[in-house]
mmCIF file of the N, C-alpha and C atoms, coordinates in Angstrom:
data_MODEL
# 
_entry.id   MODEL 
# 
loop_
_atom_site.group_PDB 
_atom_site.id 
_atom_site.type_symbol 
_atom_site.label_atom_id 
_atom_site.label_alt_id 
_atom_site.label_comp_id 
_atom_site.label_asym_id 
_atom_site.label_entity_id 
_atom_site.label_seq_id 
_atom_site.pdbx_PDB_ins_code 
_atom_site.Cartn_x 
_atom_site.Cartn_y 
_atom_site.Cartn_z 
_atom_site.occupancy 
_atom_site.B_iso_or_equiv 
_atom_site.pdbx_formal_charge 
_atom_site.auth_seq_id 
_atom_site.auth_comp_id 
_atom_site.auth_asym_id 
_atom_site.auth_atom_id 
_atom_site.pdbx_PDB_model_num 
ATOM 1   N N  . MET A 1 1  ? 57.011 6.931   -14.988 1.00 0.00 ? 1  MET A N  1 
ATOM 2   C CA . MET A 1 1  ? 56.028 6.344   -14.301 1.00 0.00 ? 1  MET A CA 1 
ATOM 3   C C  . MET A 1 1  ? 56.789 4.573   -13.929 1.00 0.00 ? 1  MET A C  1 
ATOM 4   N N  . GLU A 1 2  ? 56.742 4.181   -13.080 1.00 0.00 ? 2  GLU A N  1 
ATOM 5   C CA . GLU A 1 2  ? 57.106 2.607   -13.232 1.00 0.00 ? 2  GLU A CA 1 
ATOM 6   C C  . GLU A 1 2  ? 55.922 2.087   -13.163 1.00 0.00 ? 2  GLU A C  1 
ATOM 7   N N  . THR A 1 3  ? 56.271 0.539   -13.764 1.00 0.00 ? 3  THR A N  1 
ATOM 8   C CA . THR A 1 3  ? 55.117 -0.480  -14.424 1.00 0.00 ? 3  THR A CA 1 
ATOM 9   C C  . THR A 1 3  ? 54.149 -0.491  -13.156 1.00 0.00 ? 3  THR A C  1 
ATOM 10  N N  . TYR A 1 4  ? 54.401 -0.847  -12.073 1.00 0.00 ? 4  TYR A N  1 
ATOM 11  C CA . TYR A 1 4  ? 53.442 -1.199  -11.035 1.00 0.00 ? 4  TYR A CA 1 
ATOM 12  C C  . TYR A 1 4  ? 52.309 -0.427  -11.008 1.00 0.00 ? 4  TYR A C  1 
ATOM 13  N N  . SER A 1 5  ? 52.602 1.271   -10.863 1.00 0.00 ? 5  SER A N  1 
ATOM 14  C CA . SER A 1 5  ? 51.692 1.854   -10.801 1.00 0.00 ? 5  SER A CA 1 
ATOM 15  C C  . SER A 1 5  ? 50.997 2.536   -11.636 1.00 0.00 ? 5  SER A C  1 
ATOM 16  N N  . PHE A 1 6  ? 51.342 1.999   -12.938 1.00 0.00 ? 6  PHE A N  1 
ATOM 17  C CA . PHE A 1 6  ? 50.713 2.138   -14.430 1.00 0.00 ? 6  PHE A CA 1 
ATOM 18  C C  . PHE A 1 6  ? 49.737 0.875   -14.295 1.00 0.00 ? 6  PHE A C  1 
ATOM 19  N N  . LEU A 1 7  ? 49.935 0.118   -14.070 1.00 0.00 ? 7  LEU A N  1 
ATOM 20  C CA . LEU A 1 7  ? 49.128 -1.312  -14.286 1.00 0.00 ? 7  LEU A CA 1 
ATOM 21  C C  . LEU A 1 7  ? 48.203 -0.919  -13.549 1.00 0.00 ? 7  LEU A C  1 
ATOM 22  N N  . ARG A 1 8  ? 48.429 -0.653  -12.122 1.00 0.00 ? 8  ARG A N  1 
ATOM 23  C CA . ARG A 1 8  ? 47.629 -0.461  -10.683 1.00 0.00 ? 8  ARG A CA 1 
ATOM 24  C C  . ARG A 1 8  ? 46.499 0.874   -11.236 1.00 0.00 ? 8  ARG A C  1 
ATOM 25  N N  . GLU A 1 9  ? 46.773 2.049   -11.910 1.00 0.00 ? 9  GLU A N  1 
ATOM 26  C CA . GLU A 1 9  ? 45.899 3.074   -12.375 1.00 0.00 ? 9  GLU A CA 1 
ATOM 27  C C  . GLU A 1 9  ? 44.819 2.291   -13.280 1.00 0.00 ? 9  GLU A C  1 
ATOM 28  N N  . LEU A 1 10 ? 45.592 1.441   -14.376 1.00 0.00 ? 10 LEU A N  1 
ATOM 29  C CA . LEU A 1 10 ? 44.849 1.220   -15.615 1.00 0.00 ? 10 LEU A CA 1 
ATOM 30  C C  . LEU A 1 10 ? 43.656 -0.035  -15.204 1.00 0.00 ? 10 LEU A C  1 
ATOM 31  N N  . ALA A 1 11 ? 44.227 -0.855  -14.387 1.00 0.00 ? 11 ALA A N  1 
ATOM 32  C CA . ALA A 1 11 ? 42.997 -2.130  -13.386 1.00 0.00 ? 11 ALA A CA 1 
ATOM 33  C C  . ALA A 1 11 ? 41.964 -1.087  -12.883 1.00 0.00 ? 11 ALA A C  1 
ATOM 34  N N  . ASP A 1 12 ? 42.563 -0.159  -12.383 1.00 0.00 ? 12 ASP A N  1 
ATOM 35  C CA . ASP A 1 12 ? 41.347 0.862   -11.372 1.00 0.00 ? 12 ASP A CA 1 
ATOM 36  C C  . ASP A 1 12 ? 40.335 1.768   -12.530 1.00 0.00 ? 12 ASP A C  1 
ATOM 37  N N  . SER A 1 13 ? 40.680 1.926   -13.354 1.00 0.00 ? 13 SER A N  1 
ATOM 38  C CA . SER A 1 13 ? 39.830 2.344   -14.191 1.00 0.00 ? 13 SER A CA 1 
ATOM 39  C C  . SER A 1 13 ? 39.499 2.017   -15.331 1.00 0.00 ? 13 SER A C  1 
ATOM 40  N N  . TRP A 1 14 ? 40.288 1.502   -16.105 1.00 0.00 ? 14 TRP A N  1 
ATOM 41  C CA . TRP A 1 14 ? 39.752 0.597   -17.395 1.00 0.00 ? 14 TRP A CA 1 
ATOM 42  C C  . TRP A 1 14 ? 39.113 -0.921  -17.211 1.00 0.00 ? 14 TRP A C  1 
ATOM 43  N N  . GLY A 1 15 ? 39.853 -1.215  -16.188 1.00 0.00 ? 15 GLY A N  1 
ATOM 44  C CA . GLY A 1 15 ? 39.102 -2.548  -15.799 1.00 0.00 ? 15 GLY A CA 1 
ATOM 45  C C  . GLY A 1 15 ? 37.558 -2.452  -15.188 1.00 0.00 ? 15 GLY A C  1 
ATOM 46  N N  . LEU A 1 16 ? 37.688 -1.337  -14.427 1.00 0.00 ? 16 LEU A N  1 
ATOM 47  C CA . LEU A 1 16 ? 36.483 -1.519  -13.876 1.00 0.00 ? 16 LEU A CA 1 
ATOM 48  C C  . LEU A 1 16 ? 35.088 -1.212  -14.956 1.00 0.00 ? 16 LEU A C  1 
ATOM 49  N N  . LEU A 1 17 ? 35.815 -0.130  -15.585 1.00 0.00 ? 17 LEU A N  1 
ATOM 50  C CA . LEU A 1 17 ? 34.585 0.229   -16.671 1.00 0.00 ? 17 LEU A CA 1 
ATOM 51  C C  . LEU A 1 17 ? 34.537 -1.281  -17.561 1.00 0.00 ? 17 LEU A C  1 
ATOM 52  N N  . ALA A 1 18 ? 35.623 -2.211  -18.203 1.00 0.00 ? 18 ALA A N  1 
ATOM 53  C CA . ALA A 1 18 ? 35.647 -3.121  -18.978 1.00 0.00 ? 18 ALA A CA 1 
ATOM 54  C C  . ALA A 1 18 ? 34.694 -4.246  -17.999 1.00 0.00 ? 18 ALA A C  1 
ATOM 55  N N  . MET A 1 19 ? 34.614 -4.255  -16.661 1.00 0.00 ? 19 MET A N  1 
ATOM 56  C CA . MET A 1 19 ? 33.900 -5.489  -16.045 1.00 0.00 ? 19 MET A CA 1 
ATOM 57  C C  . MET A 1 19 ? 32.049 -5.237  -16.204 1.00 0.00 ? 19 MET A C  1 
ATOM 58  N N  . THR A 1 20 ? 32.091 -3.711  -15.754 1.00 0.00 ? 20 THR A N  1 
ATOM 59  C CA . THR A 1 20 ? 30.490 -3.145  -15.867 1.00 0.00 ? 20 THR A CA 1 
ATOM 60  C C  . THR A 1 20 ? 30.072 -3.128  -17.087 1.00 0.00 ? 20 THR A C  1 
ATOM 61  N N  . ALA A 1 21 ? 31.123 -2.945  -17.996 1.00 0.00 ? 21 ALA A N  1 
ATOM 62  C CA . ALA A 1 21 ? 30.219 -3.414  -19.589 1.00 0.00 ? 21 ALA A CA 1 
ATOM 63  C C  . ALA A 1 21 ? 30.022 -4.883  -19.761 1.00 0.00 ? 21 ALA A C  1 
ATOM 64  N N  . MET A 1 22 ? 31.131 -5.458  -19.123 1.00 0.00 ? 22 MET A N  1 
ATOM 65  C CA . MET A 1 22 ? 30.634 -7.288  -19.987 1.00 0.00 ? 22 MET A CA 1 
ATOM 66  C C  . MET A 1 22 ? 29.530 -7.527  -18.569 1.00 0.00 ? 22 MET A C  1 
ATOM 67  N N  . PHE A 1 23 ? 29.223 -6.889  -17.729 1.00 0.00 ? 23 PHE A N  1 
ATOM 68  C CA . PHE A 1 23 ? 28.197 -7.192  -16.680 1.00 0.00 ? 23 PHE A CA 1 
ATOM 69  C C  . PHE A 1 23 ? 27.242 -6.998  -17.413 1.00 0.00 ? 23 PHE A C  1 
ATOM 70  N N  . LEU A 1 24 ? 26.654 -5.633  -17.723 1.00 0.00 ? 24 LEU A N  1 
ATOM 71  C CA . LEU A 1 24 ? 25.642 -5.104  -18.348 1.00 0.00 ? 24 LEU A CA 1 
ATOM 72  C C  . LEU A 1 24 ? 25.364 -5.730  -19.884 1.00 0.00 ? 24 LEU A C  1 
ATOM 73  N N  . GLY A 1 25 ? 25.905 -6.390  -20.749 1.00 0.00 ? 25 GLY A N  1 
ATOM 74  C CA . GLY A 1 25 ? 26.201 -7.025  -21.999 1.00 0.00 ? 25 GLY A CA 1 
ATOM 75  C C  . GLY A 1 25 ? 25.480 -8.411  -21.586 1.00 0.00 ? 25 GLY A C  1 
ATOM 76  N N  . ILE A 1 26 ? 25.858 -9.093  -20.206 1.00 0.00 ? 26 ILE A N  1 
ATOM 77  C CA . ILE A 1 26 ? 25.647 -10.324 -20.016 1.00 0.00 ? 26 ILE A CA 1 
ATOM 78  C C  . ILE A 1 26 ? 23.649 -10.584 -19.383 1.00 0.00 ? 26 ILE A C  1 
ATOM 79  N N  . VAL A 1 27 ? 23.622 -9.082  -18.779 1.00 0.00 ? 27 VAL A N  1 
ATOM 80  C CA . VAL A 1 27 ? 22.518 -8.907  -18.459 1.00 0.00 ? 27 VAL A CA 1 
ATOM 81  C C  . VAL A 1 27 ? 21.532 -8.771  -19.407 1.00 0.00 ? 27 VAL A C  1 
ATOM 82  N N  . VAL A 1 28 ? 21.583 -7.742  -20.676 1.00 0.00 ? 28 VAL A N  1 
ATOM 83  C CA . VAL A 1 28 ? 20.917 -7.371  -21.737 1.00 0.00 ? 28 VAL A CA 1 
ATOM 84  C C  . VAL A 1 28 ? 20.780 -8.850  -22.656 1.00 0.00 ? 28 VAL A C  1 
ATOM 85  N N  . TRP A 1 29 ? 21.784 -9.496  -22.555 1.00 0.00 ? 29 TRP A N  1 
ATOM 86  C CA . TRP A 1 29 ? 21.733 -10.817 -23.504 1.00 0.00 ? 29 TRP A CA 1 
ATOM 87  C C  . TRP A 1 29 ? 20.746 -11.916 -22.676 1.00 0.00 ? 29 TRP A C  1 
ATOM 88  N N  . VAL A 1 30 ? 20.738 -12.080 -21.306 1.00 0.00 ? 30 VAL A N  1 
ATOM 89  C CA . VAL A 1 30 ? 19.852 -13.083 -20.604 1.00 0.00 ? 30 VAL A CA 1 
ATOM 90  C C  . VAL A 1 30 ? 18.363 -12.775 -20.748 1.00 0.00 ? 30 VAL A C  1 
ATOM 91  N N  . PHE A 1 31 ? 18.109 -11.361 -20.606 1.00 0.00 ? 31 PHE A N  1 
ATOM 92  C CA . PHE A 1 31 ? 17.045 -10.601 -20.828 1.00 0.00 ? 31 PHE A CA 1 
ATOM 93  C C  . PHE A 1 31 ? 16.153 -10.145 -22.283 1.00 0.00 ? 31 PHE A C  1 
ATOM 94  N N  . ARG A 1 32 ? 16.873 -10.679 -23.152 1.00 0.00 ? 32 ARG A N  1 
ATOM 95  C CA . ARG A 1 32 ? 16.801 -10.224 -24.506 1.00 0.00 ? 32 ARG A CA 1 
ATOM 96  C C  . ARG A 1 32 ? 15.673 -11.276 -24.566 1.00 0.00 ? 32 ARG A C  1 
ATOM 97  N N  . PRO A 1 33 ? 14.282 -10.483 -25.595 1.00 0.00 ? 33 PRO A N  1 
ATOM 98  C CA . PRO A 1 33 ? 13.283 -10.901 -26.099 1.00 0.00 ? 33 PRO A CA 1 
ATOM 99  C C  . PRO A 1 33 ? 13.195 -12.474 -26.812 1.00 0.00 ? 33 PRO A C  1 
ATOM 100 N N  . GLY A 1 34 ? 14.011 -12.551 -27.414 1.00 0.00 ? 34 GLY A N  1 
ATOM 101 C CA . GLY A 1 34 ? 14.181 -14.069 -27.598 1.00 0.00 ? 34 GLY A CA 1 
ATOM 102 C C  . GLY A 1 34 ? 14.843 -15.313 -26.895 1.00 0.00 ? 34 GLY A C  1 
ATOM 103 N N  . ALA A 1 35 ? 15.274 -14.641 -25.878 1.00 0.00 ? 35 ALA A N  1 
ATOM 104 C CA . ALA A 1 35 ? 15.869 -15.458 -24.882 1.00 0.00 ? 35 ALA A CA 1 
ATOM 105 C C  . ALA A 1 35 ? 14.716 -16.685 -24.114 1.00 0.00 ? 35 ALA A C  1 
ATOM 106 N N  . ARG A 1 36 ? 13.581 -16.576 -24.372 1.00 0.00 ? 36 ARG A N  1 
ATOM 107 C CA . ARG A 1 36 ? 12.732 -17.206 -23.777 1.00 0.00 ? 36 ARG A CA 1 
ATOM 108 C C  . ARG A 1 36 ? 12.566 -18.646 -23.553 1.00 0.00 ? 36 ARG A C  1 
ATOM 109 N N  . LYS A 1 37 ? 12.263 -18.849 -24.897 1.00 0.00 ? 37 LYS A N  1 
ATOM 110 C CA . LYS A 1 37 ? 12.528 -19.797 -25.874 1.00 0.00 ? 37 LYS A CA 1 
ATOM 111 C C  . LYS A 1 37 ? 13.469 -20.814 -25.258 1.00 0.00 ? 37 LYS A C  1 
ATOM 112 N N  . VAL A 1 38 ? 14.901 -20.637 -25.522 1.00 0.00 ? 38 VAL A N  1 
ATOM 113 C CA . VAL A 1 38 ? 15.987 -21.516 -25.009 1.00 0.00 ? 38 VAL A CA 1 
ATOM 114 C C  . VAL A 1 38 ? 16.082 -21.332 -23.574 1.00 0.00 ? 38 VAL A C  1 
ATOM 115 N N  . GLN A 1 39 ? 15.651 -20.431 -22.583 1.00 0.00 ? 39 GLN A N  1 
ATOM 116 C CA . GLN A 1 39 ? 15.624 -20.481 -21.429 1.00 0.00 ? 39 GLN A CA 1 
ATOM 117 C C  . GLN A 1 39 ? 14.538 -21.775 -20.729 1.00 0.00 ? 39 GLN A C  1 
ATOM 118 N N  . ASP A 1 40 ? 13.756 -21.689 -21.416 1.00 0.00 ? 40 ASP A N  1 
ATOM 119 C CA . ASP A 1 40 ? 12.567 -22.443 -21.026 1.00 0.00 ? 40 ASP A CA 1 
ATOM 120 C C  . ASP A 1 40 ? 12.841 -24.181 -21.401 1.00 0.00 ? 40 ASP A C  1 
ATOM 121 N N  . ASP A 1 41 ? 13.322 -24.158 -22.644 1.00 0.00 ? 41 ASP A N  1 
ATOM 122 C CA . ASP A 1 41 ? 13.995 -25.480 -23.532 1.00 0.00 ? 41 ASP A CA 1 
ATOM 123 C C  . ASP A 1 41 ? 14.687 -25.895 -22.123 1.00 0.00 ? 41 ASP A C  1 
ATOM 124 N N  . ALA A 1 42 ? 15.839 -25.175 -21.515 1.00 0.00 ? 42 ALA A N  1 
ATOM 125 C CA . ALA A 1 42 ? 17.016 -25.442 -20.630 1.00 0.00 ? 42 ALA A CA 1 
ATOM 126 C C  . ALA A 1 42 ? 16.224 -26.070 -19.561 1.00 0.00 ? 42 ALA A C  1 
ATOM 127 N N  . ALA A 1 43 ? 15.510 -25.166 -19.077 1.00 0.00 ? 43 ALA A N  1 
ATOM 128 C CA . ALA A 1 43 ? 14.752 -25.322 -17.527 1.00 0.00 ? 43 ALA A CA 1 
ATOM 129 C C  . ALA A 1 43 ? 13.829 -26.699 -17.593 1.00 0.00 ? 43 ALA A C  1 
ATOM 130 N N  . ASN A 1 44 ? 13.489 -27.505 -18.899 1.00 0.00 ? 44 ASN A N  1 
ATOM 131 C CA . ASN A 1 44 ? 12.481 -28.506 -19.168 1.00 0.00 ? 44 ASN A CA 1 
ATOM 132 C C  . ASN A 1 44 ? 13.975 -29.827 -19.560 1.00 0.00 ? 44 ASN A C  1 
ATOM 133 N N  . SER A 1 45 ? 14.750 -29.432 -20.029 1.00 0.00 ? 45 SER A N  1 
ATOM 134 C CA . SER A 1 45 ? 15.558 -30.305 -20.600 1.00 0.00 ? 45 SER A CA 1 
ATOM 135 C C  . SER A 1 45 ? 15.838 -31.730 -19.460 1.00 0.00 ? 45 SER A C  1 
ATOM 136 N N  . ILE A 1 46 ? 15.448 -31.525 -18.023 1.00 0.00 ? 46 ILE A N  1 
ATOM 137 C CA . ILE A 1 46 ? 15.921 -32.585 -17.474 1.00 0.00 ? 46 ILE A CA 1 
ATOM 138 C C  . ILE A 1 46 ? 14.580 -33.563 -17.444 1.00 0.00 ? 46 ILE A C  1 
ATOM 139 N N  . PHE A 1 47 ? 13.170 -33.348 -18.061 1.00 0.00 ? 47 PHE A N  1 
ATOM 140 C CA . PHE A 1 47 ? 12.536 -33.726 -18.060 1.00 0.00 ? 47 PHE A CA 1 
ATOM 141 C C  . PHE A 1 47 ? 11.596 -34.599 -19.430 1.00 0.00 ? 47 PHE A C  1 
ATOM 142 N N  . ARG A 1 48 ? 12.810 -34.451 -19.990 1.00 0.00 ? 48 ARG A N  1 
ATOM 143 C CA . ARG A 1 48 ? 12.500 -34.512 -21.461 1.00 0.00 ? 48 ARG A CA 1 
ATOM 144 C C  . ARG A 1 48 ? 12.153 -36.051 -21.903 1.00 0.00 ? 48 ARG A C  1 
ATOM 145 N N  . ASN A 1 49 ? 12.945 -37.127 -20.811 1.00 0.00 ? 49 ASN A N  1 
ATOM 146 C CA . ASN A 1 49 ? 12.709 -38.497 -21.057 1.00 0.00 ? 49 ASN A CA 1 
ATOM 147 C C  . ASN A 1 49 ? 11.963 -39.151 -20.170 1.00 0.00 ? 49 ASN A C  1 
ATOM 148 N N  . ASP A 1 50 ? 11.401 -38.484 -19.825 1.00 0.00 ? 50 ASP A N  1 
ATOM 149 C CA . ASP A 1 50 ? 10.141 -39.016 -18.300 1.00 0.00 ? 50 ASP A CA 1 
ATOM 150 C C  . ASP A 1 50 ? 9.100  -39.626 -19.190 1.00 0.00 ? 50 ASP A C  1 
ATOM 151 N N  . LYS A 1 51 ? 8.911  -40.774 -19.077 1.00 0.00 ? 51 LYS A N  1 
ATOM 152 C CA . LYS A 1 51 ? 7.584  -41.669 -19.643 1.00 0.00 ? 51 LYS A CA 1 
ATOM 153 C C  . LYS A 1 51 ? 6.714  -41.564 -18.860 1.00 0.00 ? 51 LYS A C  1 
ATOM 154 N N  . ARG A 1 52 ? 6.800  -41.620 -17.592 1.00 0.00 ? 52 ARG A N  1 
ATOM 155 C CA . ARG A 1 52 ? 5.661  -41.732 -16.781 1.00 0.00 ? 52 ARG A CA 1 
ATOM 156 C C  . ARG A 1 52 ? 5.884  -40.944 -15.631 1.00 0.00 ? 52 ARG A C  1 
ATOM 157 N N  . PRO A 1 53 ? 4.991  -40.203 -14.626 1.00 0.00 ? 53 PRO A N  1 
ATOM 158 C CA . PRO A 1 53 ? 5.142  -40.016 -13.439 1.00 0.00 ? 53 PRO A CA 1 
ATOM 159 C C  . PRO A 1 53 ? 6.069  -40.347 -12.189 1.00 0.00 ? 53 PRO A C  1 
ATOM 160 N N  . ALA A 1 54 ? 6.508  -39.669 -11.363 1.00 0.00 ? 54 ALA A N  1 
ATOM 161 C CA . ALA A 1 54 ? 7.026  -40.736 -10.065 1.00 0.00 ? 54 ALA A CA 1 
ATOM 162 C C  . ALA A 1 54 ? 6.176  -41.022 -9.340  1.00 0.00 ? 54 ALA A C  1 
ATOM 163 N N  . GLU A 1 55 ? 6.608  -42.164 -8.722  1.00 0.00 ? 55 GLU A N  1 
ATOM 164 C CA . GLU A 1 55 ? 5.525  -42.756 -7.626  1.00 0.00 ? 55 GLU A CA 1 
ATOM 165 C C  . GLU A 1 55 ? 5.914  -42.285 -6.389  1.00 0.00 ? 55 GLU A C  1 
ATOM 166 N N  . ALA A 1 56 ? 4.691  -41.648 -6.130  1.00 0.00 ? 56 ALA A N  1 
ATOM 167 C CA . ALA A 1 56 ? 4.567  -40.709 -4.585  1.00 0.00 ? 56 ALA A CA 1 
ATOM 168 C C  . ALA A 1 56 ? 4.885  -42.033 -3.164  1.00 0.00 ? 56 ALA A C  1 
ATOM 169 N N  . ASP A 1 57 ? 5.837  -41.510 -2.752  1.00 0.00 ? 57 ASP A N  1 
ATOM 170 C CA . ASP A 1 57 ? 6.590  -41.766 -1.621  1.00 0.00 ? 57 ASP A CA 1 
ATOM 171 C C  . ASP A 1 57 ? 6.498  -43.398 -1.330  1.00 0.00 ? 57 ASP A C  1 
ATOM 172 N N  . LYS A 1 58 ? 6.697  -43.975 -2.461  1.00 0.00 ? 58 LYS A N  1 
ATOM 173 C CA . LYS A 1 58 ? 6.255  -45.928 -2.516  1.00 0.00 ? 58 LYS A CA 1 
ATOM 174 C C  . LYS A 1 58 ? 7.554  -46.396 -1.824  1.00 0.00 ? 58 LYS A C  1 
ATOM 175 N N  . PRO A 1 59 ? 9.031  -45.552 -2.693  1.00 0.00 ? 59 PRO A N  1 
ATOM 176 C CA . PRO A 1 59 ? 9.824  -46.560 -1.885  1.00 0.00 ? 59 PRO A CA 1 
ATOM 177 C C  . PRO A 1 59 ? 10.435 -46.176 -0.565  1.00 0.00 ? 59 PRO A C  1 
ATOM 178 N N  . HIS A 1 60 ? 10.105 -45.108 -0.254  1.00 0.00 ? 60 HIS A N  1 
ATOM 179 C CA . HIS A 1 60 ? 10.600 -44.206 1.414   1.00 0.00 ? 60 HIS A CA 1 
ATOM 180 C C  . HIS A 1 60 ? 9.760  -45.123 2.624   1.00 0.00 ? 60 HIS A C  1 
ATOM 181 N N  . GLN A 1 61 ? 8.547  -45.874 2.101   1.00 0.00 ? 61 GLN A N  1 
ATOM 182 C CA . GLN A 1 61 ? 7.567  -46.267 2.849   1.00 0.00 ? 61 GLN A CA 1 
ATOM 183 C C  . GLN A 1 61 ? 8.012  -47.859 3.233   1.00 0.00 ? 61 GLN A C  1 
ATOM 184 N N  . ALA A 1 62 ? 8.009  -47.725 4.704   1.00 0.00 ? 62 ALA A N  1 
ATOM 185 C CA . ALA A 1 62 ? 8.186  -49.213 5.090   1.00 0.00 ? 62 ALA A CA 1 
ATOM 186 C C  . ALA A 1 62 ? 7.161  -50.370 5.334   1.00 0.00 ? 62 ALA A C  1 
ATOM 187 N N  . LYS A 1 63 ? 7.057  -51.133 5.206   1.00 0.00 ? 63 LYS A N  1 
ATOM 188 C CA . LYS A 1 63 ? 5.920  -51.936 4.975   1.00 0.00 ? 63 LYS A CA 1 
ATOM 189 C C  . LYS A 1 63 ? 5.472  -52.483 6.418   1.00 0.00 ? 63 LYS A C  1 
ATOM 190 N N  . GLU A 1 64 ? 3.902  -52.176 6.310   1.00 0.00 ? 64 GLU A N  1 
ATOM 191 C CA . GLU A 1 64 ? 3.414  -52.351 7.716   1.00 0.00 ? 64 GLU A CA 1 
ATOM 192 C C  . GLU A 1 64 ? 3.007  -53.695 7.913   1.00 0.00 ? 64 GLU A C  1 
ATOM 193 N N  . ALA A 1 65 ? 2.934  -54.355 8.956   1.00 0.00 ? 65 ALA A N  1 
ATOM 194 C CA . ALA A 1 65 ? 2.416  -56.038 9.514   1.00 0.00 ? 65 ALA A CA 1 
ATOM 195 C C  . ALA A 1 65 ? 1.156  -55.492 9.721   1.00 0.00 ? 65 ALA A C  1 
# 
């Protein structure tokens, strides 16, 4: 058996199986019960240093005479 054919068959069968297992592992890891706190912390991390709410449309309004 030549090297190319062997590697092609290996990638077609075991490569697909490995990628499927990795995808399923990532999905299970993301949706595990203990992940909620970590995901909420990451989602709200951009608001950690906010001291006051943003001013509504004030910088974008033109001055009226």
